[in-house]
FIFI-267455 format. One record per residue: residue in one letter; residue number from 1; x, z, y of N, C-alpha, C, O, CB in turn. Coordinates in steps of 0.001 Angstrom, whole numbers. Glycine has a CB too. Layout:
BEGIN
<pt><r>a</r><k>NUM</k><n_px>X</n_px><n_pz>Z</n_pz><n_py>Y</n_py><ca_px>X</ca_px><ca_pz>Z</ca_pz><ca_py>Y</ca_py><c_px>X</c_px><c_pz>Z</c_pz><c_py>Y</c_py><o_px>X</o_px><o_pz>Z</o_pz><o_py>Y</o_py><cb_px>X</cb_px><cb_pz>Z</cb_pz><cb_py>Y</cb_py></pt>
...
***
This chain:
BEGIN
<pt><r>x</r><k>1</k><n_px>-3246</n_px><n_pz>-6992</n_pz><n_py>-7110</n_py><ca_px>-2158</ca_px><ca_pz>-7054</ca_pz><ca_py>-7855</ca_py><c_px>-1107</c_px><c_pz>-7783</c_pz><c_py>-7226</c_py><o_px>-1533</o_px><o_pz>-8802</o_pz><o_py>-6681</o_py><cb_px>-2448</cb_px><cb_pz>-7549</cb_pz><cb_py>-9043</cb_py></pt>
<pt><r>x</r><k>2</k><n_px>168</n_px><n_pz>-7603</n_pz><n_py>-7112</n_py><ca_px>1211</ca_px><ca_pz>-8482</ca_pz><ca_py>-6686</ca_py><c_px>1089</c_px><c_pz>-9847</c_pz><c_py>-7574</c_py><o_px>841</o_px><o_pz>-9852</o_pz><o_py>-8779</o_py><cb_px>2663</cb_px><cb_pz>-7735</cb_pz><cb_py>-6857</cb_py></pt>
<pt><r>x</r><k>3</k><n_px>1323</n_px><n_pz>-11086</n_pz><n_py>-6707</n_py><ca_px>1546</ca_px><ca_pz>-12133</ca_pz><ca_py>-7124</ca_py><c_px>2575</c_px><c_pz>-12475</c_pz><c_py>-8452</c_py><o_px>2491</o_px><o_pz>-13357</o_pz><o_py>-9307</o_py><cb_px>1845</cb_px><cb_pz>-12620</cb_pz><cb_py>-6060</cb_py></pt>
<pt><r>x</r><k>4</k><n_px>3448</n_px><n_pz>-11528</n_pz><n_py>-8273</n_py><ca_px>4615</ca_px><ca_pz>-11589</ca_pz><ca_py>-9038</ca_py><c_px>4275</c_px><c_pz>-11172</c_pz><c_py>-10479</c_py><o_px>4926</o_px><o_pz>-11865</o_pz><o_py>-11260</o_py><cb_px>5699</cb_px><cb_pz>-10719</cb_pz><cb_py>-8423</cb_py></pt>
<pt><r>x</r><k>5</k><n_px>3538</n_px><n_pz>-10343</n_pz><n_py>-11067</n_py><ca_px>2326</ca_px><ca_pz>-10055</ca_pz><ca_py>-11739</ca_py><c_px>1226</c_px><c_pz>-10910</c_pz><c_py>-12134</c_py><o_px>352</o_px><o_pz>-10543</o_pz><o_py>-12919</o_py><cb_px>1830</cb_px><cb_pz>-9276</cb_pz><cb_py>-11119</cb_py></pt>
<pt><r>x</r><k>6</k><n_px>1275</n_px><n_pz>-12192</n_pz><n_py>-11523</n_py><ca_px>115</ca_px><ca_pz>-12869</ca_pz><ca_py>-12127</ca_py><c_px>-1319</c_px><c_pz>-12420</c_pz><c_py>-11112</c_py><o_px>-2455</o_px><o_pz>-12618</o_pz><o_py>-11543</o_py><cb_px>-10</cb_px><cb_pz>-12306</cb_pz><cb_py>-13888</cb_py></pt>
<pt><r>x</r><k>7</k><n_px>-1153</n_px><n_pz>-12007</n_pz><n_py>-10197</n_py><ca_px>-2326</ca_px><ca_pz>-11927</ca_pz><ca_py>-9294</ca_py><c_px>-2388</c_px><c_pz>-13069</c_pz><c_py>-8535</c_py><o_px>-1407</o_px><o_pz>-13756</o_pz><o_py>-8250</o_py><cb_px>-2322</cb_px><cb_pz>-10777</cb_pz><cb_py>-8408</cb_py></pt>
<pt><r>x</r><k>8</k><n_px>-3745</n_px><n_pz>-13331</n_pz><n_py>-8133</n_py><ca_px>-4260</ca_px><ca_pz>-14362</ca_pz><ca_py>-7809</ca_py><c_px>-5158</c_px><c_pz>-14074</c_pz><c_py>-6521</c_py><o_px>-5186</o_px><o_pz>-14917</o_pz><o_py>-5625</o_py><cb_px>-4896</cb_px><cb_pz>-14886</cb_pz><cb_py>-8948</cb_py></pt>
<pt><r>x</r><k>9</k><n_px>-5783</n_px><n_pz>-13067</n_pz><n_py>-6434</n_py><ca_px>-6800</ca_px><ca_pz>-13076</ca_pz><ca_py>-5369</ca_py><c_px>-5909</c_px><c_pz>-12344</c_pz><c_py>-4004</c_py><o_px>-5110</o_px><o_pz>-11415</o_pz><o_py>-4124</o_py><cb_px>-8321</cb_px><cb_pz>-12115</cb_pz><cb_py>-5932</cb_py></pt>
<pt><r>x</r><k>10</k><n_px>-6142</n_px><n_pz>-12771</n_pz><n_py>-3201</n_py><ca_px>-5464</ca_px><ca_pz>-11911</ca_pz><ca_py>-1664</ca_py><c_px>-6280</c_px><c_pz>-11263</c_pz><c_py>-1309</c_py><o_px>-7427</o_px><o_pz>-11444</o_pz><o_py>-1716</o_py><cb_px>-5040</cb_px><cb_pz>-12644</cb_pz><cb_py>-317</cb_py></pt>
<pt><r>x</r><k>11</k><n_px>-5987</n_px><n_pz>-10332</n_pz><n_py>-469</n_py><ca_px>-6619</ca_px><ca_pz>-9347</ca_pz><ca_py>269</ca_py><c_px>-5970</c_px><c_pz>-9153</c_pz><c_py>1359</c_py><o_px>-4760</o_px><o_pz>-8945</o_pz><o_py>1258</o_py><cb_px>-6788</cb_px><cb_pz>-8212</cb_pz><cb_py>-344</cb_py></pt>
<pt><r>x</r><k>12</k><n_px>-6530</n_px><n_pz>-9166</n_pz><n_py>2548</n_py><ca_px>-5652</ca_px><ca_pz>-8898</ca_pz><ca_py>3780</ca_py><c_px>-4944</c_px><c_pz>-7646</c_pz><c_py>3860</c_py><o_px>-5147</o_px><o_pz>-6968</o_pz><o_py>2853</o_py><cb_px>-6421</cb_px><cb_pz>-8955</cb_pz><cb_py>4966</cb_py></pt>
<pt><r>x</r><k>13</k><n_px>-4290</n_px><n_pz>-7177</n_pz><n_py>4585</n_py><ca_px>-3463</ca_px><ca_pz>-5783</ca_pz><ca_py>4480</ca_py><c_px>-2536</c_px><c_pz>-5706</c_pz><c_py>5658</c_py><o_px>-1622</o_px><o_pz>-6531</o_pz><o_py>5678</o_py><cb_px>-2533</cb_px><cb_pz>-5656</cb_pz><cb_py>3067</cb_py></pt>
<pt><r>x</r><k>14</k><n_px>-2636</n_px><n_pz>-4775</n_pz><n_py>6721</n_py><ca_px>-2350</ca_px><ca_pz>-4732</ca_pz><ca_py>8026</ca_py><c_px>-224</c_px><c_pz>-4518</c_pz><c_py>7239</c_py><o_px>-32</o_px><o_pz>-4018</o_pz><o_py>6131</o_py><cb_px>-3519</cb_px><cb_pz>-3075</cb_pz><cb_py>9176</cb_py></pt>
<pt><r>x</r><k>15</k><n_px>703</n_px><n_pz>-4911</n_pz><n_py>7947</n_py><ca_px>1804</ca_px><ca_pz>-5288</ca_pz><ca_py>7512</ca_py><c_px>2708</c_px><c_pz>-3598</c_pz><c_py>7237</c_py><o_px>3581</o_px><o_pz>-3360</o_pz><o_py>6403</o_py><cb_px>2429</cb_px><cb_pz>-6468</cb_pz><cb_py>8697</cb_py></pt>
<pt><r>x</r><k>16</k><n_px>2140</n_px><n_pz>-2718</n_pz><n_py>8200</n_py><ca_px>2457</ca_px><ca_pz>-1441</ca_pz><ca_py>7964</ca_py><c_px>2250</c_px><c_pz>-1045</c_pz><c_py>6421</c_py><o_px>3077</o_px><o_pz>-894</o_pz><o_py>5522</o_py><cb_px>1655</cb_px><cb_pz>-617</cb_pz><cb_py>8892</cb_py></pt>
<pt><r>x</r><k>17</k><n_px>722</n_px><n_pz>-921</n_pz><n_py>6436</n_py><ca_px>58</ca_px><ca_pz>-657</ca_pz><ca_py>5364</ca_py><c_px>748</c_px><c_pz>-1289</c_pz><c_py>3975</c_py><o_px>1003</o_px><o_pz>-613</o_pz><o_py>2979</o_py><cb_px>-1300</cb_px><cb_pz>-1132</cb_pz><cb_py>5644</cb_py></pt>
<pt><r>x</r><k>18</k><n_px>1005</n_px><n_pz>-2769</n_pz><n_py>4115</n_py><ca_px>1683</ca_px><ca_pz>-3069</ca_pz><ca_py>3134</ca_py><c_px>2960</c_px><c_pz>-2676</c_pz><c_py>2660</c_py><o_px>3304</o_px><o_pz>-2388</o_pz><o_py>1514</o_py><cb_px>1686</cb_px><cb_pz>-3994</cb_pz><cb_py>3212</cb_py></pt>
<pt><r>x</r><k>19</k><n_px>3601</n_px><n_pz>-2706</n_pz><n_py>3699</n_py><ca_px>5513</ca_px><ca_pz>-1760</ca_pz><ca_py>3500</ca_py><c_px>5079</c_px><c_pz>-647</c_pz><c_py>2841</c_py><o_px>5757</o_px><o_pz>-231</o_pz><o_py>1902</o_py><cb_px>6600</cb_px><cb_pz>-1040</cb_pz><cb_py>5223</cb_py></pt>
<pt><r>x</r><k>20</k><n_px>3932</n_px><n_pz>-8</n_pz><n_py>3202</n_py><ca_px>3818</ca_px><ca_pz>1474</ca_pz><ca_py>2906</ca_py><c_px>3785</c_px><c_pz>1603</c_pz><c_py>1421</c_py><o_px>4640</o_px><o_pz>2214</o_pz><o_py>780</o_py><cb_px>2511</cb_px><cb_pz>2152</cb_pz><cb_py>3559</cb_py></pt>
<pt><r>x</r><k>21</k><n_px>2471</n_px><n_pz>829</n_pz><n_py>769</n_py><ca_px>2094</ca_px><ca_pz>778</ca_pz><ca_py>-419</ca_py><c_px>3416</c_px><c_pz>387</c_pz><c_py>-1521</c_py><o_px>3600</o_px><o_pz>885</o_pz><o_py>-2632</o_py><cb_px>927</cb_px><cb_pz>-197</cb_pz><cb_py>-372</cb_py></pt>
<pt><r>x</r><k>22</k><n_px>4493</n_px><n_pz>-966</n_pz><n_py>-627</n_py><ca_px>5361</ca_px><ca_pz>-1137</ca_pz><ca_py>-1686</ca_py><c_px>6565</c_px><c_pz>-240</c_pz><c_py>-1574</c_py><o_px>7571</o_px><o_pz>-410</o_pz><o_py>-2263</o_py><cb_px>5746</cb_px><cb_pz>-2520</cb_pz><cb_py>-1775</cb_py></pt>
<pt><r>x</r><k>23</k><n_px>6442</n_px><n_pz>646</n_pz><n_py>-754</n_py><ca_px>7376</ca_px><ca_pz>1890</ca_pz><ca_py>-482</ca_py><c_px>6971</c_px><c_pz>2572</c_pz><c_py>-1801</c_py><o_px>7719</o_px><o_pz>2515</o_pz><o_py>-2777</o_py><cb_px>7062</cb_px><cb_pz>2881</cb_pz><cb_py>1052</cb_py></pt>
<pt><r>x</r><k>24</k><n_px>5837</n_px><n_pz>3192</n_pz><n_py>-1835</n_py><ca_px>5274</ca_px><ca_pz>4179</ca_pz><ca_py>-2988</ca_py><c_px>5221</c_px><c_pz>3806</c_pz><c_py>-4278</c_py><o_px>5370</o_px><o_pz>4562</o_pz><o_py>-5238</o_py><cb_px>3989</cb_px><cb_pz>4552</cb_pz><cb_py>-2792</cb_py></pt>
<pt><r>x</r><k>25</k><n_px>4984</n_px><n_pz>2498</n_pz><n_py>-4318</n_py><ca_px>4622</ca_px><ca_pz>2037</ca_pz><ca_py>-5711</ca_py><c_px>5488</c_px><c_pz>456</c_pz><c_py>-6057</c_py><o_px>5710</o_px><o_pz>-419</o_pz><o_py>-5219</o_py><cb_px>2757</cb_px><cb_pz>1855</cb_pz><cb_py>-5749</cb_py></pt>
<pt><r>x</r><k>26</k><n_px>5834</n_px><n_pz>426</n_pz><n_py>-7388</n_py><ca_px>6361</ca_px><ca_pz>-835</ca_pz><ca_py>-7757</ca_py><c_px>5383</c_px><c_pz>-1753</c_pz><c_py>-7726</c_py><o_px>4216</o_px><o_pz>-1465</o_pz><o_py>-7459</o_py><cb_px>6969</cb_px><cb_pz>-855</cb_pz><cb_py>-8984</cb_py></pt>
<pt><r>x</r><k>27</k><n_px>5852</n_px><n_pz>-3099</n_pz><n_py>-8036</n_py><ca_px>4985</ca_px><ca_pz>-4263</ca_pz><ca_py>-8432</ca_py><c_px>4478</c_px><c_pz>-4079</c_pz><c_py>-10052</c_py><o_px>3427</o_px><o_pz>-4624</o_pz><o_py>-10388</o_py><cb_px>5907</cb_px><cb_pz>-5725</cb_pz><cb_py>-8218</cb_py></pt>
<pt><r>x</r><k>28</k><n_px>5075</n_px><n_pz>-3481</n_pz><n_py>-10801</n_py><ca_px>4546</ca_px><ca_pz>-2806</ca_pz><ca_py>-12079</ca_py><c_px>3660</c_px><c_pz>-1661</c_pz><c_py>-11849</c_py><o_px>2587</o_px><o_pz>-1718</o_pz><o_py>-12449</o_py><cb_px>5667</cb_px><cb_pz>-2311</cb_pz><cb_py>-12933</cb_py></pt>
<pt><r>x</r><k>29</k><n_px>3829</n_px><n_pz>-843</n_pz><n_py>-11262</n_py><ca_px>2583</ca_px><ca_pz>101</ca_pz><ca_py>-11078</ca_py><c_px>1075</c_px><c_pz>-476</c_pz><c_py>-10636</c_py><o_px>-45</o_px><o_pz>-261</o_pz><o_py>-11098</o_py><cb_px>2995</cb_px><cb_pz>1108</cb_pz><cb_py>-9963</cb_py></pt>
<pt><r>x</r><k>30</k><n_px>1628</n_px><n_pz>-1428</n_pz><n_py>-9371</n_py><ca_px>447</ca_px><ca_pz>-1904</ca_pz><ca_py>-8694</ca_py><c_px>-509</c_px><c_pz>-2948</c_pz><c_py>-10033</c_py><o_px>-1738</o_px><o_pz>-2997</o_pz><o_py>-10089</o_py><cb_px>1078</cb_px><cb_pz>-2910</cb_pz><cb_py>-7133</cb_py></pt>
<pt><r>x</r><k>31</k><n_px>252</n_px><n_pz>-3532</n_pz><n_py>-10791</n_py><ca_px>-296</ca_px><ca_pz>-4166</ca_pz><ca_py>-11607</ca_py><c_px>-1165</c_px><c_pz>-3688</c_pz><c_py>-12861</c_py><o_px>-2034</o_px><o_pz>-4327</o_pz><o_py>-13453</o_py><cb_px>553</cb_px><cb_pz>-4772</cb_pz><cb_py>-11867</cb_py></pt>
<pt><r>x</r><k>32</k><n_px>-709</n_px><n_pz>-2420</n_pz><n_py>-13103</n_py><ca_px>-1248</ca_px><ca_pz>-1299</ca_pz><ca_py>-13865</ca_py><c_px>-2624</c_px><c_pz>-848</c_pz><c_py>-13558</c_py><o_px>-3554</o_px><o_pz>-629</o_pz><o_py>-14335</o_py><cb_px>-410</cb_px><cb_pz>-200</cb_pz><cb_py>-13707</cb_py></pt>
<pt><r>x</r><k>33</k><n_px>-2553</n_px><n_pz>-730</n_pz><n_py>-11970</n_py><ca_px>-3539</ca_px><ca_pz>179</ca_pz><ca_py>-10914</ca_py><c_px>-4960</c_px><c_pz>-1289</c_pz><c_py>-11184</c_py><o_px>-6154</o_px><o_pz>-1042</o_pz><o_py>-11354</o_py><cb_px>-2571</cb_px><cb_pz>458</cb_pz><cb_py>-8572</cb_py></pt>
<pt><r>x</r><k>34</k><n_px>-4454</n_px><n_pz>-2450</n_pz><n_py>-11152</n_py><ca_px>-5229</ca_px><ca_pz>-3557</ca_pz><ca_py>-10886</ca_py><c_px>-6253</c_px><c_pz>-3579</c_pz><c_py>-9527</c_py><o_px>-5649</o_px><o_pz>-3733</o_pz><o_py>-8466</o_py><cb_px>-5989</cb_px><cb_pz>-3719</cb_pz><cb_py>-12119</cb_py></pt>
<pt><r>x</r><k>35</k><n_px>-7380</n_px><n_pz>-3475</n_pz><n_py>-9456</n_py><ca_px>-8305</ca_px><ca_pz>-3613</ca_pz><ca_py>-8379</ca_py><c_px>-8430</c_px><c_pz>-1955</c_pz><c_py>-8158</c_py><o_px>-8668</o_px><o_pz>-1858</o_pz><o_py>-6954</o_py><cb_px>-9821</cb_px><cb_pz>-4548</cb_pz><cb_py>-8791</cb_py></pt>
<pt><r>x</r><k>36</k><n_px>-8399</n_px><n_pz>-970</n_pz><n_py>-8570</n_py><ca_px>-8519</ca_px><ca_pz>506</ca_pz><ca_py>-8648</ca_py><c_px>-8277</c_px><c_pz>1284</c_pz><c_py>-7335</c_py><o_px>-7618</o_px><o_pz>2319</o_pz><o_py>-7430</o_py><cb_px>-7553</cb_px><cb_pz>1004</cb_pz><cb_py>-9666</cb_py></pt>
<pt><r>x</r><k>37</k><n_px>-8799</n_px><n_pz>852</n_pz><n_py>-5942</n_py><ca_px>-8509</ca_px><ca_pz>1422</ca_pz><ca_py>-5125</ca_py><c_px>-7906</c_px><c_pz>3045</c_pz><c_py>-5140</c_py><o_px>-6891</o_px><o_pz>3569</o_pz><o_py>-4682</o_py><cb_px>-9449</cb_px><cb_pz>1158</cb_pz><cb_py>-4578</cb_py></pt>
<pt><r>x</r><k>38</k><n_px>-9186</n_px><n_pz>3586</n_pz><n_py>-5981</n_py><ca_px>-9011</ca_px><ca_pz>5047</ca_pz><ca_py>-5989</ca_py><c_px>-7704</c_px><c_pz>5560</c_pz><c_py>-6790</c_py><o_px>-7311</o_px><o_pz>6586</o_pz><o_py>-6236</o_py><cb_px>-10298</cb_px><cb_pz>5676</cb_pz><cb_py>-6620</cb_py></pt>
<pt><r>x</r><k>39</k><n_px>-7135</n_px><n_pz>5324</n_pz><n_py>-7558</n_py><ca_px>-6048</ca_px><ca_pz>5361</ca_pz><ca_py>-8341</ca_py><c_px>-5160</c_px><c_pz>5371</c_pz><c_py>-7207</c_py><o_px>-4677</o_px><o_pz>6470</o_pz><o_py>-6935</o_py><cb_px>-5881</cb_px><cb_pz>4253</cb_pz><cb_py>-9412</cb_py></pt>
<pt><r>x</r><k>40</k><n_px>-4774</n_px><n_pz>4201</n_pz><n_py>-6342</n_py><ca_px>-3828</ca_px><ca_pz>4123</ca_pz><ca_py>-5006</ca_py><c_px>-3813</c_px><c_pz>5292</c_pz><c_py>-4240</c_py><o_px>-2841</o_px><o_pz>5841</o_pz><o_py>-3721</o_py><cb_px>-4244</cb_px><cb_pz>3036</cb_pz><cb_py>-4016</cb_py></pt>
<pt><r>x</r><k>41</k><n_px>-5273</n_px><n_pz>5694</n_pz><n_py>-4218</n_py><ca_px>-5405</ca_px><ca_pz>6669</ca_pz><ca_py>-3270</ca_py><c_px>-5138</c_px><c_pz>8227</c_pz><c_py>-3863</c_py><o_px>-5155</o_px><o_pz>9186</o_pz><o_py>-3091</o_py><cb_px>-6822</cb_px><cb_pz>6483</cb_pz><cb_py>-2682</cb_py></pt>
<pt><r>x</r><k>42</k><n_px>-4921</n_px><n_pz>8368</n_pz><n_py>-5126</n_py><ca_px>-4599</ca_px><ca_pz>9572</ca_pz><ca_py>-5571</ca_py><c_px>-3054</c_px><c_pz>10224</c_pz><c_py>-5591</c_py><o_px>-2573</o_px><o_pz>11306</o_pz><o_py>-5928</o_py><cb_px>-5097</cb_px><cb_pz>9507</cb_pz><cb_py>-6775</cb_py></pt>
<pt><r>x</r><k>43</k><n_px>-2453</n_px><n_pz>8742</n_pz><n_py>-4948</n_py><ca_px>-1186</ca_px><ca_pz>9196</ca_pz><ca_py>-4611</ca_py><c_px>-1156</c_px><c_pz>10185</c_pz><c_py>-3280</c_py><o_px>-1644</o_px><o_pz>9839</o_pz><o_py>-2204</o_py><cb_px>-325</cb_px><cb_pz>7942</cb_pz><cb_py>-4416</cb_py></pt>
<pt><r>x</r><k>44</k><n_px>-607</n_px><n_pz>11282</n_pz><n_py>-3473</n_py><ca_px>-223</ca_px><ca_pz>11976</ca_pz><ca_py>-2336</ca_py><c_px>391</c_px><c_pz>11817</c_pz><c_py>-1042</c_py><o_px>-107</o_px><o_pz>12376</o_pz><o_py>-65</o_py><cb_px>291</cb_px><cb_pz>12573</cb_pz><cb_py>-2674</cb_py></pt>
<pt><r>x</r><k>45</k><n_px>1562</n_px><n_pz>11014</n_pz><n_py>-933</n_py><ca_px>2245</ca_px><ca_pz>10198</ca_pz><ca_py>-248</ca_py><c_px>1321</c_px><c_pz>9371</c_pz><c_py>604</c_py><o_px>1115</o_px><o_pz>9611</o_pz><o_py>1794</o_py><cb_px>3057</cb_px><cb_pz>9475</cb_pz><cb_py>-1088</cb_py></pt>
<pt><r>x</r><k>46</k><n_px>723</n_px><n_pz>8284</n_pz><n_py>-140</n_py><ca_px>-152</ca_px><ca_pz>7115</ca_pz><ca_py>183</ca_py><c_px>-1415</c_px><c_pz>7883</c_pz><c_py>869</c_py><o_px>-1972</o_px><o_pz>7352</o_pz><o_py>1830</o_py><cb_px>-577</cb_px><cb_pz>6148</cb_pz><cb_py>-1255</cb_py></pt>
<pt><r>x</r><k>47</k><n_px>-1772</n_px><n_pz>8890</n_pz><n_py>465</n_py><ca_px>-3195</ca_px><ca_pz>9509</ca_pz><ca_py>1205</ca_py><c_px>-2776</c_px><c_pz>9865</c_pz><c_py>2335</c_py><o_px>-3385</o_px><o_pz>9432</o_pz><o_py>3313</o_py><cb_px>-3976</cb_px><cb_pz>10786</cb_pz><cb_py>569</cb_py></pt>
<pt><r>x</r><k>48</k><n_px>-1763</n_px><n_pz>10643</n_pz><n_py>2510</n_py><ca_px>-1007</ca_px><ca_pz>11441</ca_pz><ca_py>3687</ca_py><c_px>-808</c_px><c_pz>10139</c_pz><c_py>4937</c_py><o_px>-1172</o_px><o_pz>10176</o_pz><o_py>6112</o_py><cb_px>788</cb_px><cb_pz>12185</cb_pz><cb_py>3014</cb_py></pt>
<pt><r>x</r><k>49</k><n_px>-206</n_px><n_pz>9193</n_pz><n_py>4305</n_py><ca_px>-28</ca_px><ca_pz>8031</ca_pz><ca_py>5367</ca_py><c_px>-1247</c_px><c_pz>7274</c_pz><c_py>5935</c_py><o_px>-1270</o_px><o_pz>6845</o_pz><o_py>7088</o_py><cb_px>816</cb_px><cb_pz>6968</cb_pz><cb_py>4759</cb_py></pt>
<pt><r>x</r><k>50</k><n_px>-2437</n_px><n_pz>7111</n_pz><n_py>4896</n_py><ca_px>-3380</ca_px><ca_pz>7014</ca_pz><ca_py>5446</ca_py><c_px>-4590</c_px><c_pz>7841</c_pz><c_py>6430</c_py><o_px>-5594</o_px><o_pz>7494</o_pz><o_py>7052</o_py><cb_px>-3582</cb_px><cb_pz>6664</cb_pz><cb_py>4703</cb_py></pt>
<pt><r>x</r><k>51</k><n_px>-3936</n_px><n_pz>8994</n_pz><n_py>6198</n_py><ca_px>-4669</ca_px><ca_pz>10119</ca_pz><ca_py>7513</ca_py><c_px>-4139</c_px><c_pz>9836</c_pz><c_py>8490</c_py><o_px>-4731</o_px><o_pz>9740</o_pz><o_py>9566</o_py><cb_px>-4515</cb_px><cb_pz>11736</cb_pz><cb_py>7505</cb_py></pt>
<pt><r>x</r><k>52</k><n_px>-2943</n_px><n_pz>9647</n_pz><n_py>8331</n_py><ca_px>-1739</ca_px><ca_pz>9601</ca_pz><ca_py>9711</ca_py><c_px>-2114</c_px><c_pz>8202</c_pz><c_py>10663</c_py><o_px>-2126</o_px><o_pz>8124</o_pz><o_py>11892</o_py><cb_px>247</cb_px><cb_pz>9362</cb_pz><cb_py>8989</cb_py></pt>
<pt><r>x</r><k>53</k><n_px>-2386</n_px><n_pz>7236</n_pz><n_py>9747</n_py><ca_px>-2777</ca_px><ca_pz>6104</ca_pz><ca_py>10512</ca_py><c_px>-3824</c_px><c_pz>5614</c_pz><c_py>11146</c_py><o_px>-3936</o_px><o_pz>4688</o_pz><o_py>11949</o_py><cb_px>-2633</cb_px><cb_pz>5404</cb_pz><cb_py>10024</cb_py></pt>
<pt><r>x</r><k>54</k><n_px>-4761</n_px><n_pz>6534</n_pz><n_py>10572</n_py><ca_px>-6374</ca_px><ca_pz>6210</ca_pz><ca_py>10413</ca_py><c_px>-6813</c_px><c_pz>5557</c_pz><c_py>12148</c_py><o_px>-7335</o_px><o_pz>4522</o_pz><o_py>12560</o_py><cb_px>-7442</cb_px><cb_pz>8052</cb_pz><cb_py>9915</cb_py></pt>
<pt><r>x</r><k>55</k><n_px>-6121</n_px><n_pz>7139</n_pz><n_py>12957</n_py><ca_px>-6501</ca_px><ca_pz>7013</ca_pz><ca_py>14298</ca_py><c_px>-5738</c_px><c_pz>6089</c_pz><c_py>15213</c_py><o_px>-6111</o_px><o_pz>6015</o_pz><o_py>16384</o_py><cb_px>-6474</cb_px><cb_pz>8240</cb_pz><cb_py>14825</cb_py></pt>
<pt><r>x</r><k>56</k><n_px>-4453</n_px><n_pz>5200</n_pz><n_py>14700</n_py><ca_px>-3562</ca_px><ca_pz>4319</ca_pz><ca_py>15318</ca_py><c_px>-4558</c_px><c_pz>2977</c_pz><c_py>15588</c_py><o_px>-5536</o_px><o_pz>2510</o_pz><o_py>15003</o_py><cb_px>-2173</cb_px><cb_pz>4046</cb_pz><cb_py>14315</cb_py></pt>
<pt><r>x</r><k>57</k><n_px>-3728</n_px><n_pz>2584</n_pz><n_py>16873</n_py><ca_px>-4673</ca_px><ca_pz>1282</ca_pz><ca_py>17526</ca_py><c_px>-4501</c_px><c_pz>36</c_pz><c_py>16060</c_py><o_px>-3884</o_px><o_pz>431</o_pz><o_py>15070</o_py><cb_px>-3715</cb_px><cb_pz>474</cb_pz><cb_py>19507</cb_py></pt>
<pt><r>x</r><k>58</k><n_px>-4900</n_px><n_pz>-942</n_pz><n_py>16065</n_py><ca_px>-4896</ca_px><ca_pz>-2097</ca_pz><ca_py>15124</ca_py><c_px>-3482</c_px><c_pz>-2927</c_pz><c_py>15309</c_py><o_px>-3181</o_px><o_pz>-3728</o_pz><o_py>14424</o_py><cb_px>-6237</cb_px><cb_pz>-3080</cb_pz><cb_py>15439</cb_py></pt>
<pt><r>x</r><k>59</k><n_px>-2671</n_px><n_pz>-2762</n_pz><n_py>16365</n_py><ca_px>-1552</ca_px><ca_pz>-3441</ca_pz><ca_py>16723</ca_py><c_px>-589</c_px><c_pz>-2471</c_pz><c_py>16520</c_py><o_px>583</o_px><o_pz>-2765</o_pz><o_py>16758</o_py><cb_px>-1559</cb_px><cb_pz>-4018</cb_pz><cb_py>18050</cb_py></pt>
<pt><r>x</r><k>60</k><n_px>-913</n_px><n_pz>-1228</n_pz><n_py>16073</n_py><ca_px>462</ca_px><ca_pz>-210</ca_pz><ca_py>15837</ca_py><c_px>1389</c_px><c_pz>-468</c_pz><c_py>14909</c_py><o_px>1019</o_px><o_pz>-624</o_pz><o_py>13745</o_py><cb_px>155</cb_px><cb_pz>1124</cb_pz><cb_py>15448</cb_py></pt>
<pt><r>x</r><k>61</k><n_px>2653</n_px><n_pz>-554</n_pz><n_py>15224</n_py><ca_px>3774</ca_px><ca_pz>-674</ca_pz><ca_py>14043</ca_py><c_px>4524</c_px><c_pz>326</c_pz><c_py>14225</c_py><o_px>4550</o_px><o_pz>967</o_pz><o_py>15276</o_py><cb_px>4681</cb_px><cb_pz>-1919</cb_pz><cb_py>13979</cb_py></pt>
<pt><r>x</r><k>62</k><n_px>5292</n_px><n_pz>592</n_pz><n_py>13106</n_py><ca_px>6147</ca_px><ca_pz>1815</ca_pz><ca_py>12970</ca_py><c_px>7395</c_px><c_pz>1278</c_pz><c_py>11745</c_py><o_px>6916</o_px><o_pz>592</o_pz><o_py>10842</o_py><cb_px>5042</cb_px><cb_pz>3312</cb_pz><cb_py>12399</cb_py></pt>
<pt><r>x</r><k>63</k><n_px>8519</n_px><n_pz>1473</n_pz><n_py>11685</n_py><ca_px>9265</ca_px><ca_pz>1235</ca_pz><ca_py>10761</ca_py><c_px>9003</c_px><c_pz>2115</c_pz><c_py>9441</c_py><o_px>8845</o_px><o_pz>3330</o_pz><o_py>9555</o_py><cb_px>10486</cb_px><cb_pz>1339</cb_pz><cb_py>11294</cb_py></pt>
<pt><r>x</r><k>64</k><n_px>8961</n_px><n_pz>1511</n_pz><n_py>8244</n_py><ca_px>8923</ca_px><ca_pz>2095</ca_pz><ca_py>7023</ca_py><c_px>10200</c_px><c_pz>2171</c_pz><c_py>6434</c_py><o_px>10924</o_px><o_pz>1203</o_pz><o_py>6205</o_py><cb_px>8065</cb_px><cb_pz>1464</cb_pz><cb_py>6212</cb_py></pt>
<pt><r>x</r><k>65</k><n_px>10473</n_px><n_pz>3438</n_pz><n_py>6178</n_py><ca_px>11746</ca_px><ca_pz>3549</ca_pz><ca_py>5038</ca_py><c_px>11311</c_px><c_pz>3528</c_pz><c_py>3479</c_py><o_px>10348</o_px><o_pz>3936</o_pz><o_py>2830</o_py><cb_px>12589</cb_px><cb_pz>5068</cb_pz><cb_py>5247</cb_py></pt>
<pt><r>x</r><k>66</k><n_px>12347</n_px><n_pz>2940</n_pz><n_py>3251</n_py><ca_px>12403</ca_px><ca_pz>2989</ca_pz><ca_py>1704</ca_py><c_px>12673</c_px><c_pz>4384</c_pz><c_py>922</c_py><o_px>13536</o_px><o_pz>5160</o_pz><o_py>1332</o_py><cb_px>13524</cb_px><cb_pz>2046</cb_pz><cb_py>1284</cb_py></pt>
<pt><r>x</r><k>67</k><n_px>12021</n_px><n_pz>4613</n_pz><n_py>-30</n_py><ca_px>12401</ca_px><ca_pz>6051</ca_pz><ca_py>-764</ca_py><c_px>13065</c_px><c_pz>5815</c_pz><c_py>-2027</c_py><o_px>13814</o_px><o_pz>6639</o_pz><o_py>-2553</o_py><cb_px>11098</cb_px><cb_pz>6992</cb_pz><cb_py>-1107</cb_py></pt>
<pt><r>x</r><k>68</k><n_px>12726</n_px><n_pz>4449</n_pz><n_py>-2604</n_py><ca_px>13383</ca_px><ca_pz>4237</ca_pz><ca_py>-3748</ca_py><c_px>14740</c_px><c_pz>3481</c_pz><c_py>-3505</c_py><o_px>15472</o_px><o_pz>3205</o_pz><o_py>-4455</o_py><cb_px>12488</cb_px><cb_pz>3527</cb_pz><cb_py>-4651</cb_py></pt>
***
C-alpha cells in the first residue's frame, strides 16, 4: 500500500518493477488491492512485464514509459 494512502509497511522492490507497478496502477488502485499480490498479477500488462523481466540479471535496468 502506498505511503500516501496510509501504508506503513515497506517491501523491497527492484526500481524497474516499482516504476512499472506505478505505470500500471494509481496509488488509489494500489490502496484498494492492499497486500493482495494475486490481484496485481491479474493485470495483463503487469503479468507480461513480469514474464519478460524474469530472466534478466538483478542489475538490469530499462526505461519505463508512462502510459497515463
